[in-house]
C-alpha positions in Angstrom: 0.0 0.0 0.0 2.7 2.4 0.9 4.5 1.8 -2.4 1.3 2.2 -4.6 1.6 4.8 -7.3 -2.0 5.7 -6.7 -1.5 6.6 -3.0 -1.4 10.3 -2.3 -1.5 10.4 1.5 -2.0 8.2 4.6 -4.1 9.2 7.5 -3.6 7.3 10.8 -6.6 5.6 12.4 -7.9 6.0 15.9 -5.1 5.9 18.4 -6.8 3.2 20.6 -7.7 1.0 17.6 -11.1 0.4 16.0 -14.0 -0.7 18.3 -17.3 -1.0 16.5 -19.1 -1.2 19.8 -17.7 2.3 20.7 -17.3 4.1 17.4 -16.9 7.6 18.8 -13.1 7.4 18.4 -13.6 6.6 14.7 -16.0 9.5 14.3 -13.4 11.9 15.7 -10.7 10.4 13.5 -12.7 10.7 10.3 -13.8 14.2 11.1 -10.2 15.2 11.4 -9.4 13.4 8.1 -12.2 15.3 6.4 -10.9 18.6 7.6 -7.5 17.8 6.3 -8.8 16.8 2.9 -10.9 19.9 2.6 -13.8 18.5 0.5 -16.1 15.5 0.5 -14.4 12.2 -0.2 -15.6 8.7 -1.0 -15.3 6.3 2.0 -15.2 2.6 1.4 -14.6 0.1 4.2 -12.2 -2.7 3.3 -12.8 -5.1 6.1 -15.8 -6.3 8.2 -14.8 -4.5 11.3 -14.5 -1.2 9.5 -17.7 -1.7 7.6 -19.6 -2.2 10.9 -18.0 0.8 12.6 -18.4 3.1 9.6 -22.1 2.3 9.2 -22.7 3.3 12.8 -21.1 6.8 12.4 -22.2 7.4 8.8 -25.3 9.5 9.7 -22.9 12.0 11.3 -20.6 12.2 8.3 -23.0 12.8 5.4 -21.6 16.3 4.7 -18.0 15.1 4.9 -17.9 11.8 3.0 -19.7 9.9 0.3 -20.7 6.6 2.0 -22.9 3.8 0.8 -26.2 3.9 2.6 -26.6 1.0 5.0 -29.6 1.3 7.2 -30.5 -0.5 10.4 -26.9 -1.6 11.2 -27.0 -3.8 8.1 -23.3 -4.7 7.9 -23.4 -6.0 11.5 -26.5 -8.0 10.8 -25.2 -9.8 7.7 -21.8 -10.3 9.3 -23.5 -11.9 12.3 -23.5 -15.7 11.5 -26.7 -16.3 13.5 -28.6 -13.5 11.8 -27.3 -14.6 8.4 -28.7 -18.1 9.1 -32.1 -16.6 9.9 -32.1 -14.4 6.8 -31.2 -17.4 4.6 -34.1 -19.5 6.1 -36.5 -16.6 5.7 -35.6 -16.0 2.0 -35.0 -19.6 1.0 -31.3 -19.1 0.3 -29.5 -22.5 0.6 -27.3 -22.4 3.8 -25.5 -25.2 5.7 -27.7 -26.8 8.4 -27.1 -24.7 11.5 -27.8 -25.2 15.2 -27.4 -22.5 17.9 -27.1 -24.5 21.2 -28.2 -23.1 24.5 -26.0 -25.3 26.7 -22.9 -27.4 26.6 -25.1 -30.6 26.5 -27.0 -29.2 23.5 -23.8 -28.4 21.7 -22.5 -32.0 22.2 -25.9 -33.4 21.0 -26.0 -31.1 18.0 -22.5 -32.1 17.0 -23.7 -35.8 16.9 -26.9 -35.0 15.0 -25.2 -32.8 12.4 -22.5 -35.5 11.9 -18.8 -35.2 12.8 -16.7 -33.5 12.0 -18.7 -30.3 12.4 -18.0 -26.6 11.9 -18.1 -24.3 14.9 -18.4 -20.5 14.4 -18.8 -17.6 16.7 -21.7 -15.5 15.6 -19.8 -12.1 16.0 -16.2 -12.9 15.3 -15.1 -9.3 15.5 -15.8 -9.4 19.3 -13.2 -12.2 19.9 -10.6 -11.0 22.3 -7.0 -11.2 21.3 -4.6 -13.7 22.9 -7.3 -16.2 23.9 -6.6 -18.7 21.1 -10.3 -18.6 20.0 -10.8 -18.6 16.3 -13.8 -17.4 14.3 -14.2 -20.8 12.7 -13.1 -24.2 14.0 -13.4 -27.8 12.7 -14.5 -30.0 15.6 -13.8 -33.7 15.5 -15.7 -34.8 18.7 -18.8 -33.9 20.6 -16.7 -33.2 23.7 -14.8 -30.5 21.8 -18.2 -28.9 21.0 -19.1 -28.9 24.7 -15.8 -27.4 25.8 -16.0 -24.7 23.2 -19.5 -23.7 24.2 -18.3 -23.2 27.7 -16.1 -20.4 26.5 -19.1 -18.4 25.1 -18.8 -15.7 27.7 -15.1 -15.3 26.9 -15.9 -15.1 23.1 -18.5 -12.4 23.6 -21.1 -13.9 21.2 -23.1 -17.1 20.6 -21.6 -20.4 19.3 -23.1 -21.9 16.1 -22.6 -25.4 14.9 -22.9 -26.1 11.1 -22.9 -29.3 9.1 -19.5 -29.8 7.5 -19.5 -29.5 3.7 -16.5 -31.4 2.4 -14.1 -29.4 0.2 -13.1 -30.5 -3.3 -11.7 -29.2 -6.6 -15.0 -27.6 -7.6 -16.8 -26.8 -4.4 -15.7 -23.3 -3.3 -17.3 -20.3 -5.2 -17.7 -16.6 -4.5 -19.9 -13.7 -5.7 -18.8 -10.1 -5.7 -21.0 -7.1 -6.5 -21.3 -3.3 -6.3 -24.9 -2.1 -5.8 -26.6 1.3 -5.9 -29.5 2.2 -3.7 -32.3 -0.4 -3.5 -29.9 -3.3 -4.4 -29.6 -2.2 -8.1 -26.5 -4.0 -9.5 -23.7 -1.9 -10.9 -21.2 -4.7 -11.5 -21.4 -8.3 -10.4 -19.6 -11.6 -11.0 -19.3 -15.1 -9.8 -16.1 -17.1 -9.6 -14.5 -20.3 -8.4 -11.7 -20.7 -5.9 -9.1 -22.9 -7.6 -6.5 -22.8 -4.9 -6.6 -21.4 -1.3 -4.3 -20.9 1.6 -4.5 -22.6 4.0 -5.3 -25.4 1.6 -9.1 -25.9 1.1 -10.0 -23.5 4.0 -8.4 -20.1 3.6 -8.2 -17.1 1.3 -8.2 -17.3 -2.4 -4.7 -18.0 -3.8 -6.0 -18.6 -7.3 -9.5 -17.8 -8.5 -11.2 -17.8 -11.9 -14.2 -15.6 -13.1 -16.8 -18.2 -14.1 -20.4 -17.2 -14.5 -22.8 -19.5 -12.7 -26.6 -18.8 -12.7 -27.2 -20.3 -9.3 -24.5 -18.4 -7.5 -25.4 -15.1 -9.3 -29.1 -15.5 -8.6 -28.6 -16.1 -4.9 -26.3 -13.0 -4.7 -28.7 -10.7 -6.6 -31.7 -11.9 -4.6 -30.0 -11.2 -1.2 -28.9 -7.7 -2.3 -32.4 -6.8 -3.6 -34.2 -8.0 -0.5 -31.8 -6.3 1.8 -31.9 -3.1 -0.2 -28.2 -3.3 -0.1 -26.1 -0.4 -1.2 -22.3 -0.9 -1.4 -19.9 -3.7 -2.1 -20.3 -7.2 -0.9 -18.4 -10.5 -1.1 -20.3 -13.8 -0.7 -18.7 -17.2 -0.2 -20.5 -20.4 -1.3 -19.7 -24.1 -1.0 -21.3 -26.7 -3.3 -22.6 -29.7 -1.3 -22.7 -33.4 -2.3 -25.9 -32.9 -4.2 -24.6 -29.9 -6.2 -26.5 -27.2 -4.3 -24.6 -24.0 -3.7 -24.9 -23.0 0.0 -24.0 -19.6 1.3 -21.4 -19.9 4.1 -20.3 -16.3 4.6 -21.5 -12.7 3.9 -18.8 -10.0 3.9 -20.2 -6.4 3.7 -17.1 -5.1 1.9 -14.8 -5.8 -1.1 -13.2 -9.3 -1.1 -9.5 -9.7 -1.3 -9.8 -10.9 -4.9 -12.1 -8.2 -6.1 -9.8 -7.2 -8.9 -10.6 -10.6 -10.5 -13.9 -9.0 -11.6 -12.5 -6.3 -13.9 -14.2 -5.8 -17.2 -12.5 -5.1 -20.6 -12.5 -1.4 -19.8 -10.9 -1.7 -16.4 -14.0 -1.3 -14.4 -14.1 -3.1 -11.0 -16.5 -3.0 -8.1 -14.6 -0.3 -6.2 -14.5 2.0 -9.3 -18.2 1.3 -10.0 -19.0 2.3 -6.4 -16.9 5.4 -6.7 -18.7 6.5 -9.8 -22.1 5.9 -8.3 -21.4 7.7 -5.1 -20.0 10.7 -7.0 -23.1 11.0 -9.3 -21.3 9.8 -12.4 -22.6 7.3 -14.9 -21.4 3.8 -14.4 -20.7 2.2 -17.8 -22.3 -1.1 -18.8 -19.8 -3.9 -18.0 -18.2 -5.5 -21.1 -16.3 -8.7 -21.1 -14.3 -10.2 -18.2 -15.3 -13.8 -17.6 -12.4 -16.2 -17.9 -9.9 -13.9 -16.0 -7.7 -15.5 -13.5 -6.6 -13.9 -10.1 -3.3 -15.1 -8.6 -2.0 -14.1 -5.1 1.6 -14.8 -6.1 3.1 -15.9 -2.7 0.1 -17.9 -1.5 -0.6 -19.5 -4.9 2.8 -21.1 -5.0 2.6 -22.3 -1.4 -0.9 -23.7 -1.9 0.2 -25.6 -5.1 3.1 -27.1 -3.3 1.3 -28.1 -0.1 -1.9 -29.3 -1.8 -1.9 -33.0 -2.7 -3.8 -32.3 -5.9 -4.1 -29.2 -8.1 -7.4 -27.7 -9.3 -9.1 -29.3 -12.2 -11.1 -27.3 -14.6 -14.3 -29.0 -15.9 -14.8 -29.4 -19.6 -16.2 -26.4 -21.4 -20.0 -26.5 -22.1 -21.1 -26.8 -25.7 -22.9 -23.5 -25.6 -26.2 -21.9 -24.5 -26.8 -21.3 -20.8 -23.6 -21.5 -18.8 -21.4 -21.0 -21.8 -19.4 -18.3 -20.0 -16.8 -20.7 -18.5 -16.4 -22.3 -21.9 -15.6 -19.0 -23.6 -12.4 -18.9 -21.7 -11.2 -22.2 -23.3 -10.7 -20.6 -26.7 -8.1 -18.3 -25.3 -6.2 -21.2 -23.6 -4.9 -19.0 -20.8 -2.2 -20.8 -18.7 0.1 -19.5 -16.1 3.3 -20.9 -14.7 3.9 -20.1 -11.0 7.6 -20.0 -10.2 9.8 -18.0 -8.0 6.9 -16.0 -6.6 5.9 -14.6 -10.0 3.2 -15.5 -12.5 4.4 -15.9 -16.1 2.0 -16.1 -19.0 2.8 -19.2 -21.0 0.3 -19.1 -23.8 -2.8 -17.1 -24.8 -4.2 -14.8 -27.4 -5.1 -11.9 -25.1 -3.1 -10.1 -22.6 -4.3 -8.9 -19.2 -6.2 -12.1 -18.4 -4.2 -12.8 -15.2 -4.6 -10.4 -12.3 -1.6 -10.8 -10.0 -1.5 -9.6 -6.4 0.9 -9.9 -3.5 -0.5 -10.4 0.0 1.1 -10.0 3.4 4.5 -9.0 2.1 5.5 -8.1 5.7 4.7 -11.6 6.9 7.6 -14.0 6.3 5.7 -17.1 7.5 4.3 -18.1 4.0 7.8 -18.0 2.6 9.3 -20.0 5.4 6.5 -22.6 5.0 7.0 -22.6 1.3 10.7 -23.3 1.6 10.1 -26.1 4.1 7.5 -27.6 1.7 9.9 -27.5 -1.2 12.7 -29.1 0.8 10.5 -31.7 2.3 9.0 -32.7 -1.0 12.4 -32.7 -2.7 13.8 -35.1 -0.1 10.9 -37.5 -0.3 11.0 -37.4 -4.1 14.7 -38.1 -4.0 14.3 -41.1 -1.8 11.6 -42.5 -4.0 13.7 -42.1 -7.1 16.6 -43.8 -5.4 14.4 -46.8 -4.5 13.3 -47.0 -8.1 16.8 -47.2 -9.6 18.0 -50.8 -10.2 21.7 -51.9 -10.1 22.1 -51.2 -13.9 21.3 -47.6 -13.2 18.2 -47.5 -15.4 15.2 -45.8 -13.8 12.0 -47.8 -13.5 8.5 -46.5 -13.3 6.5 -47.1 -10.2 2.9 -46.6 -9.5 1.4 -46.1 -6.1 -2.4 -46.6 -5.5 -3.9 -45.1 -2.4 -7.2 -46.1 -1.0 -9.5 -43.1 -0.4 -9.7 -42.1 3.3 -13.1 -42.4 4.9 -14.3 -39.1 6.3 -17.4 -40.2 8.0 -17.5 -41.8 11.5 -19.9 -44.5 12.8 -22.2 -43.0 15.4 -23.4 -44.9 18.4 -27.0 -46.0 18.3 -28.0 -43.4 20.9 -26.7 -40.7 18.7 -28.2 -41.8 15.4 -31.7 -42.1 16.9 -32.1 -38.3 16.9 -30.8 -37.5 13.5 -32.9 -35.7 11.0 -35.1 -38.0 9.0 -33.7 -41.0 10.9 -30.7 -41.2 8.6 -27.3 -42.3 9.9 -24.0 -40.6 9.6 -23.1 -38.9 6.3 -21.0 -41.0 3.9 -18.0 -39.5 2.1 -19.0 -37.9 -1.2 -17.7 -39.5 -4.4 -14.4 -38.1 -5.5 -14.4 -35.8 -8.5 -13.1 -37.2 -11.7 -9.5 -36.3 -12.5 -9.0 -33.9 -15.4 -6.0 -32.2 -16.8 -4.8 -29.2 -14.8 -5.0 -25.9 -16.8 -4.0 -23.3 -14.2 -0.8 -24.0 -12.4 2.2 -26.0 -13.7 5.2 -26.9 -11.6 
């Protein structure tokens, strides 16, 4: 940020930090920033905590900043995992089955009924105190873990939710980004697939692709319209075993990979929001699907640590859903090496949007180096074992049986499951297809 050629000045935040429950310090800070700027400026929050705090002081800043209108503490409501679950149920938006236990015993029972492992979330993760070891999202393996975690609710500052675990796979994680004018009118929207993430299968987008999907887009547009949402949002979906996209997170701000959704004219969701807030015409989006976003340092690490690379499904023949297939004609490939993304082949330039995250955090680079060294040593040993006395290398194939994710529940636990069904079985593995995104 400090090295960006677009940066003109940096204004320090509140001296005591940002507290959305006591936003007076932020109000004083932004008032001072406005006086230094000398004219109204566009204000866009870039994280959940800021979005919640800014929405609470926005009515006092209407003469100083151009801020998306978010009534009724809307950012806090959609960022609250419990409230989001209720909204999804009310508006028939697919969402993972969720239980809000009222005691430790209920938490343990809910973990059995949902099926282990189970996802545990704190409804208001921005209230989690630092230094406690509590995380916003945790994968629990036993009912006893659910009971113990519930007992820390007072320490966490919000309610505990338990959600059915949706297994991750090469085509399960999707997202929707959008910029909306008043009343939920879309200015620029797009859906995409998370091809690589860090940490693997659970974290931020290391490599993503803009792929139109009607189900994801319809869910995002419906939510924005019914909320009367104005501003930028980032929604996370996971496809379940039946192919249903389920909303797992609502972020009332730009996502880290928002530059993926940039049209042929350079318009992205932040620029569209700026034009709308300043009374300028937002041009109709043109082109864009098929672009690839790469977080250079995390992409390499995710590719090394992941056991399998992302597979791109075959392009549809045409008609509905032909957006992903349009990208096949350009045959865009990237080679990730040495922390850089190199275009290998393709007819058009500008199809890969590269970014660099957490440059001041050496941990990804240390982990990446350890992964390289570890894999190199293992590969060397395997090669040595495959070389006969004559020195000619022989091919060796290793077949691994798939690991079983589900666990057998005791009879007392299965009796209370929904519909009388037993524990969930592991979903069938996705067919292997040639990788088209990252080569090593």
